[in-house]
N, C-alpha and C positions, 0 to 999 in steps of 0.2 A: 748812288754809285758805291758799289761794294769794292773796298780796297783791302789788301792783306799784305803781310810781310812778304818780301821777295828776297831770298838769299841772293847775295850779289852775284854768285856764280850762275844763277838762274835768270838774271836780268837780261831781257832781250829788247834791244832798241836798234833803230836805224840811226846810228850816231850822227852822221852828217845832216840828215833830215831833222833830227831833234834840235840840233844847235842852230842850223841855218834857216830853217823854215818854221818850226814850232816855237822855238825859243824857250827860255827858262825864266822864272823869277828867282833871282839870287837874293837871299835874305840873310842878314847877320845882326846879332844883338841878343838881347835877353827878353824872352816873352814875358816872364814873371814880373819884371820891373817895368815893362812897357817901353823899354828903350831898344828899339830895333828899326831897321829900314830895309826896304826892298827896291830892287831895280830889275828891269828886263835885261837879259844878256843873250847874245847870239854867238859869242865867241868863247870857246873852251874845249875841253876834252874829257873823256872818261877812259880809264884803262888800268894798267898795272904799273906801279913804280915802287921801287924799294920793297918789293914783295908784298905790297899792299894794294888793295883796290883804291883807286883815286878818282876824284873829280878835280879838274884844273879850271880856274876861272881867271879872268883879267878884269881889273877895275881901274879906271883913270883916277888919278889923285883929286881931280876936280869934282868927282861925284860924291854926293853925301854918303852913299853906302861905303865909300872908301874909309870914312872915319870909323865905321862900325866893324868892317872886316879887318882893320888893323888893330882895333882895340879888343875884340872878342875872339875866343878860340874856336868858335863853331860857325858854320854857315849851312844853309840848306838851299837846294835847288828844286824847284817845283815846275812841272810841265802840265799843260792844260789841254783841253779839247779845243778844236778850231773855233768854237763859239766864243772863246775868251780872247781871241786875237786882238780885238779892239781894246780890251782891258789891258793887255800886255803892252800895246802901243802907247796907251796913256801912261802906264807906270814906268815906261822907259823914257818918256819925254818931259815929265814933270818931276821936280825935285821935292823930296820929303822935307827939305829945309824951308820950303815956301808954303807948303800946305800939307794937310793930313791926307795924302794921296791914297793911302791904304783904305781908309774909311770911305773915301769918295769912289773907290774902285768897285765897291760892292763885294769884294772878296772877304773871306772870313779867316783871319789868322787863328790857328789853334796850336796847342802844345804838340811838339814833336814827340816821338817815342823815346829817344835817347839823348837828345841834346837840348840846350836851353833856348835855342833859336826856334822861332815858330815855322810851321808849314801852313799850307792853306787847305781848308776843307774841300774846296772845289777842284783841287789838283788831281790829275789822273796818275801822276807819278811824283813821289817825294823822295829826295836823296838827302840824307843827313850826313854831314861831314865834320871832322875835327881837323883844324888846320895843322899841317905838318911842315910846310915850307912856304916861303915867299921871297920874292926878289923883284927888282924893277927891270923893265925892259931897257936894254942898253942899245941905242941906235947904232953905235959903232960896230955892233955885232950883226947887223942886217947883212945878209949875203945876197939878198934880192933887193935891189934899189927901189923897186916899185912899192915896197912896204912903207917907205917913208911918207908916201902920199896919204896914208891913213892918219898921219900926225901933223897936220898943218900948223897946229899950235904948240908942237913939241910937248904934248901932254901924254907922255909914255905911260902905259899901263903898269900897274903892279900885278905880278903873276902870283896866284895863290893856289897851292896844292892842298887838298883836303883828303884825308883818309875817309873813305866811305864806311860809315859805322852802322848805317841802317837804311834800308830801302823799303818803301811800301808803294803799292800801286794797284791798278786794275788789271784784270786778267790778260789783256793784250801785251803787257810787259813781262809776262812770265813765260820762260822756256823751261819746261820740265826736262831736265837732263836724264838720259837713260843710262 
């Protein structure tokens, strides 16, 4: 699979499809020290905030990856072909606290281009981010009462914004602007 750098202004994705149906692996930590974890995420956004390209993710405090995303200043998002769907289901349902799920997944962590957090060789799209903001979801601010049903255990997500600092991917994610 041939991947190349994609200037963020040339990144072409179907945002809702990417999050809701294809999913991402969210990874945080340090590849060089071997201290990192990954989890599957299906909620988040991509866009422009504070005049910067950003990726926004949410992580429940109960998740092992939460320890890493609060400790480290970088994270990556990787998207895969449909053939990896079962692998992403596995990585989203098993905790890295309990087993070496990355090794068991068969995916290959590799150095990212600009951040210390790894990306995965098998990814079709890799987005490298530097954390620029975080906060906790506050249930008193829900304007739609149906949102509360997503939190039966009151384990409200931490919201993390990352400035997108590098993107690489396969041809289908490139839109050559004229």
